[in-house]
C-alpha positions as CSV (number, residue, x, y, z in Angstrom):
1,X,-47.9,60.3,2.6
2,X,-51.0,60.7,4.8
3,X,-52.8,58.2,2.6
4,X,-50.1,55.6,3.1
5,X,-50.3,55.9,6.9
6,X,-54.1,55.9,6.8
7,X,-54.1,52.7,4.7
8,X,-51.5,51.1,7.0
9,X,-53.6,52.0,10.0
10,X,-56.8,50.6,8.4
11,X,-55.0,47.4,7.5
12,X,-53.7,47.0,11.0
13,X,-57.1,47.6,12.6
14,X,-59.0,45.4,10.2
15,X,-56.4,42.6,10.1
16,X,-56.4,39.4,12.1
17,X,-54.0,38.6,14.9
18,X,-51.4,37.4,12.4
19,X,-51.3,40.7,10.5
20,X,-51.2,42.7,13.8
21,X,-48.2,40.7,15.1
22,X,-46.3,41.2,11.9
23,X,-47.0,44.9,11.9
24,X,-45.9,45.2,15.6
25,X,-42.7,43.4,14.9
26,X,-41.9,45.4,11.8
27,X,-42.8,48.7,13.5
28,X,-40.5,47.9,16.4
29,X,-37.7,47.0,14.0
30,X,-38.1,50.3,12.1
31,X,-38.0,52.3,15.3
32,X,-34.8,50.6,16.4
33,X,-33.1,51.1,13.1
34,X,-34.2,54.8,12.9
35,X,-32.9,55.3,16.4
36,X,-29.6,53.7,15.5
37,X,-29.2,56.3,12.6
38,X,-30.1,59.1,15.0
39,X,-27.6,58.0,17.6
40,X,-24.9,57.6,15.0
41,X,-25.3,61.2,14.0
42,X,-24.0,62.0,17.5
43,X,-21.2,59.4,17.2
44,X,-23.1,56.9,19.4
45,X,-22.8,53.4,17.8
46,X,-25.8,51.1,18.3
47,X,-28.9,51.7,20.3
48,X,-28.2,52.3,24.0
49,X,-31.6,51.1,25.2
50,X,-31.6,47.9,23.1
51,X,-30.4,45.8,26.0
52,X,-33.5,46.9,27.9
53,X,-35.7,45.2,25.3
54,X,-33.6,42.0,25.0
55,X,-33.8,39.2,27.5
56,X,-30.6,38.7,29.5
57,X,-29.2,35.3,30.4
58,X,-28.3,36.5,33.9
59,X,-31.1,35.7,36.3
60,X,-30.1,38.6,38.5
61,X,-30.3,41.1,35.6
62,X,-33.6,39.5,34.5
63,X,-35.1,40.3,38.0
64,X,-34.4,44.0,37.4
65,X,-35.9,43.8,33.8
66,X,-38.8,41.3,34.0
67,X,-40.6,42.9,31.1
68,X,-37.8,41.6,28.7
69,X,-39.4,38.2,29.0
70,X,-42.1,39.6,26.6
71,X,-40.4,42.5,24.8
72,X,-37.6,40.3,23.5
73,X,-40.0,38.4,21.2
74,X,-40.9,41.6,19.4
75,X,-37.4,42.9,19.1
76,X,-35.2,42.6,15.9
77,X,-32.2,44.5,14.8
78,X,-30.9,42.8,11.7
79,X,-32.9,42.9,8.5
80,X,-32.4,39.2,7.5
81,X,-33.4,38.2,11.0
82,X,-36.8,39.9,10.9
83,X,-37.3,39.0,7.2
84,X,-37.1,35.2,7.7
85,X,-39.0,35.3,11.0
86,X,-41.9,37.3,9.5
87,X,-42.0,35.1,6.4
88,X,-42.2,32.0,8.5
89,X,-44.8,33.6,10.7
90,X,-46.9,34.6,7.7
91,X,-46.7,31.3,5.9
92,X,-47.2,29.0,8.9
93,X,-49.4,31.4,10.8
94,X,-51.9,31.2,7.9
95,X,-51.9,27.4,8.2
96,X,-52.4,27.6,12.0
97,X,-55.4,29.9,11.6
98,X,-57.1,27.4,9.3
99,X,-57.6,25.1,12.3
100,X,-57.4,27.3,15.4
101,X,-58.9,30.7,16.3
102,X,-57.0,34.0,16.7
103,X,-57.0,33.8,20.6
104,X,-55.2,30.5,20.5
105,X,-52.8,31.9,17.9
106,X,-51.9,34.8,20.2
107,X,-51.6,32.5,23.2
108,X,-49.2,30.1,21.4
109,X,-47.1,33.0,20.2
110,X,-46.7,34.4,23.7
111,X,-46.3,31.1,25.5
112,X,-44.0,29.7,22.9
113,X,-41.8,32.8,23.2
114,X,-41.7,32.4,27.0
115,X,-40.9,28.7,26.7
116,X,-38.0,29.5,24.4
117,X,-36.7,32.2,26.8
118,X,-36.9,29.9,29.8
119,X,-34.9,27.2,28.0
120,X,-32.3,29.8,27.0
121,X,-32.0,31.1,30.6
122,X,-31.8,27.6,32.0
123,X,-29.2,26.2,29.6
124,X,-26.9,29.3,30.0
125,X,-26.9,28.9,33.8
126,X,-26.7,25.1,34.0
127,X,-24.2,23.9,31.4
128,X,-20.5,24.7,32.0
129,X,-20.0,25.3,28.3
130,X,-21.9,28.6,28.6
131,X,-20.3,29.8,31.8
132,X,-17.9,32.2,30.2
133,X,-20.8,34.1,28.5
134,X,-23.7,33.4,30.8
135,X,-23.6,36.8,32.5
136,X,-23.4,38.9,29.3
137,X,-25.6,37.2,26.7
138,X,-29.0,38.4,25.5
139,X,-31.8,37.0,23.5
140,X,-34.1,38.8,21.0
141,X,-36.3,37.9,18.1
142,X,-39.6,36.1,17.4
143,X,-38.0,32.8,16.4
144,X,-39.2,30.9,19.5
145,X,-42.8,32.1,19.0
146,X,-42.7,31.2,15.4
147,X,-41.3,27.7,16.1
148,X,-44.1,27.2,18.6
149,X,-46.7,27.9,15.9
150,X,-44.9,25.8,13.3
151,X,-44.7,22.8,15.6
152,X,-48.2,23.2,17.1
153,X,-49.8,22.9,13.7
154,X,-47.3,20.3,12.4
155,X,-48.1,17.9,15.3
156,X,-51.8,18.7,15.4
157,X,-52.3,18.0,11.7
158,X,-49.5,15.5,11.0
159,X,-50.9,14.7,7.5
160,X,-50.9,18.4,6.4
161,X,-48.7,18.9,3.2
162,X,-47.1,22.0,1.8
163,X,-45.3,22.7,-1.5
164,X,-41.6,23.3,-1.3
165,X,-39.7,24.9,-4.2
166,X,-37.7,22.3,-6.3
167,X,-38.9,19.5,-3.9
168,X,-42.7,19.4,-4.3
169,X,-45.3,18.3,-1.7
170,X,-44.0,17.2,1.7
171,X,-45.6,16.8,5.0
172,X,-45.2,19.8,7.2
173,X,-44.1,17.6,10.1
174,X,-41.0,16.5,8.2
175,X,-40.0,20.1,7.7
176,X,-40.6,20.7,11.5
177,X,-38.4,17.7,12.4
178,X,-35.7,18.9,10.0
179,X,-35.5,22.4,11.6
180,X,-35.4,20.8,15.1
181,X,-32.5,18.6,14.2
182,X,-30.6,21.6,12.7
183,X,-31.2,23.5,16.0
184,X,-30.0,20.6,18.1
185,X,-26.8,20.4,16.0
186,X,-26.2,24.2,16.4
187,X,-26.6,24.6,20.2
188,X,-22.9,25.1,20.6
189,X,-22.6,27.6,17.7
190,X,-22.1,31.3,17.9
191,X,-25.9,31.8,18.0
192,X,-26.4,29.1,20.6
193,X,-29.0,31.2,22.5
194,X,-31.2,31.6,19.5
195,X,-31.1,27.9,18.7
196,X,-31.9,27.0,22.3
197,X,-34.9,29.4,22.2
198,X,-36.1,27.7,18.9
199,X,-36.0,24.3,20.7
200,X,-38.0,25.7,23.7
201,X,-40.6,27.1,21.3
202,X,-40.8,23.9,19.4
203,X,-41.2,21.8,22.5
204,X,-44.1,24.0,23.7
205,X,-45.7,23.6,20.2
206,X,-45.5,19.9,20.5
207,X,-47.0,20.0,24.0
208,X,-49.8,22.3,22.9
209,X,-50.7,20.0,20.0
210,X,-50.8,16.9,22.2
211,X,-53.0,18.6,24.8
212,X,-55.4,20.0,22.2
213,X,-56.0,16.6,20.9
214,X,-57.2,15.7,24.3
215,X,-59.5,18.8,24.5
216,X,-57.2,20.8,26.7
217,X,-56.3,24.4,25.6
218,X,-53.0,25.5,27.2
219,X,-53.6,29.1,26.0
220,X,-56.9,29.4,27.9
221,X,-55.3,30.8,31.2
222,X,-53.2,33.5,29.5
223,X,-56.2,34.5,27.3
224,X,-58.4,34.8,30.4
225,X,-55.7,37.0,32.1
226,X,-55.5,39.2,29.0
227,X,-59.3,39.5,29.0
228,X,-59.2,40.7,32.7
229,X,-56.6,43.3,31.9
230,X,-58.6,44.6,29.0
231,X,-61.8,44.7,31.1
232,X,-60.0,46.6,33.8
233,X,-58.9,49.2,31.2
234,X,-62.5,49.5,29.9
235,X,-63.9,49.8,33.4
236,X,-61.5,52.6,34.5
237,X,-63.9,55.5,35.4
238,X,-61.1,58.1,34.9
239,X,-60.6,57.1,31.3
240,X,-62.4,59.3,28.9
241,X,-64.8,57.4,26.7
242,X,-63.6,57.4,23.0
243,X,-65.7,59.1,20.4
244,X,-67.8,56.9,18.2
245,X,-65.9,56.0,15.1
246,X,-67.2,54.1,12.1
247,X,-64.8,51.7,10.4
248,X,-65.4,49.9,7.1
249,X,-64.1,46.3,7.0
250,X,-63.1,44.9,3.7
251,X,-65.0,41.8,2.5
252,X,-63.4,38.4,3.3
253,X,-61.4,36.6,0.6
254,X,-62.1,33.0,-0.2
255,X,-59.0,32.0,1.8
256,X,-60.1,33.9,4.9
257,X,-63.7,32.6,4.6
258,X,-62.5,29.0,4.4
259,X,-60.1,29.5,7.2
260,X,-62.8,31.0,9.4
261,X,-65.2,28.2,8.6
262,X,-62.5,25.6,9.4
263,X,-61.9,27.2,12.8
264,X,-65.6,27.4,13.6
265,X,-66.1,23.7,12.6
266,X,-63.0,22.7,14.7
267,X,-64.2,24.6,17.7
268,X,-67.7,23.0,17.4
269,X,-66.1,19.6,17.1
270,X,-64.1,20.3,20.3
271,X,-67.3,21.2,22.1
272,X,-69.1,18.1,20.9
273,X,-66.2,15.9,22.0
274,X,-66.2,17.5,25.5
275,X,-70.0,17.0,25.6
276,X,-69.6,13.3,24.7
277,X,-66.9,12.7,27.3
278,X,-68.0,14.9,30.3
279,X,-71.6,15.8,29.7
280,X,-73.5,19.0,29.2
281,X,-72.7,20.5,32.6
282,X,-68.9,20.5,31.8
283,X,-69.5,23.1,29.1
284,X,-69.0,26.8,29.7
285,X,-71.8,29.3,29.2
286,X,-70.2,30.4,26.0
287,X,-69.8,26.9,24.7
288,X,-73.5,26.1,25.5
289,X,-74.6,29.2,23.6
290,X,-72.4,28.2,20.6
291,X,-73.9,24.7,20.6
292,X,-77.4,26.2,20.8
293,X,-76.7,28.6,17.9
294,X,-75.3,25.8,15.8
295,X,-78.4,23.6,16.4
296,X,-80.6,26.3,14.9
297,X,-78.6,26.5,11.6
């Protein structure tokens, strides 16, 4: 049993952002389901603290639980819900990482989830159709974040094709449009909140792709904020320095190597485009260093 947990820990630590997000979602799901079993032994049905992880549709309630704007996108309770979300995240997240780096992946996941939550909140408090349930509805699941990733790569690389079982090769963008139409048709269904969140995530993905084509990275501000938080943690003088630990990273597979090279080439192309449009002074110190390193190869 110890070997299993050790291998899982090593896989998590050595994995990319996609693997880490899948592990976090699955870990949260298992904790919730194990908690439900424990509570049931005491004749308590469900998980009493679940509503403190889901995002409420009530603005007043959200003000008392602002953290749910983030926690909801890592919270699943039904097995099929997390299964399909994680499968889509794994498949299309791998495609996304062929063209973008891990920082942008994490940024799109978070911002897409927030966009989905805001559309859910707005719709439930604007449209009379939702008035009867607007004060007692909740949102959970990574669907909006996943849709943001799917639509970001679909609209950034409109010519990209995938193989579908029994259908053959189709352009990813057509699959994206198909799912968006289904969500639009289902916004008055029993799971209206989920479908609204999908649409919010999809719209953010489309916006992200359109801005990236112009050299503007919408995830840059949130990534800078995360960097500051990490640096504050590292600079805390009261925090005990961790012991030195040696970790062994497995060699890259051909798929991972090609994905990394594609990301590096794409980032270099973005820098060259910005250099051509705005000149050398418009580049950051990190971009100038990358350009200098690339010139020596």
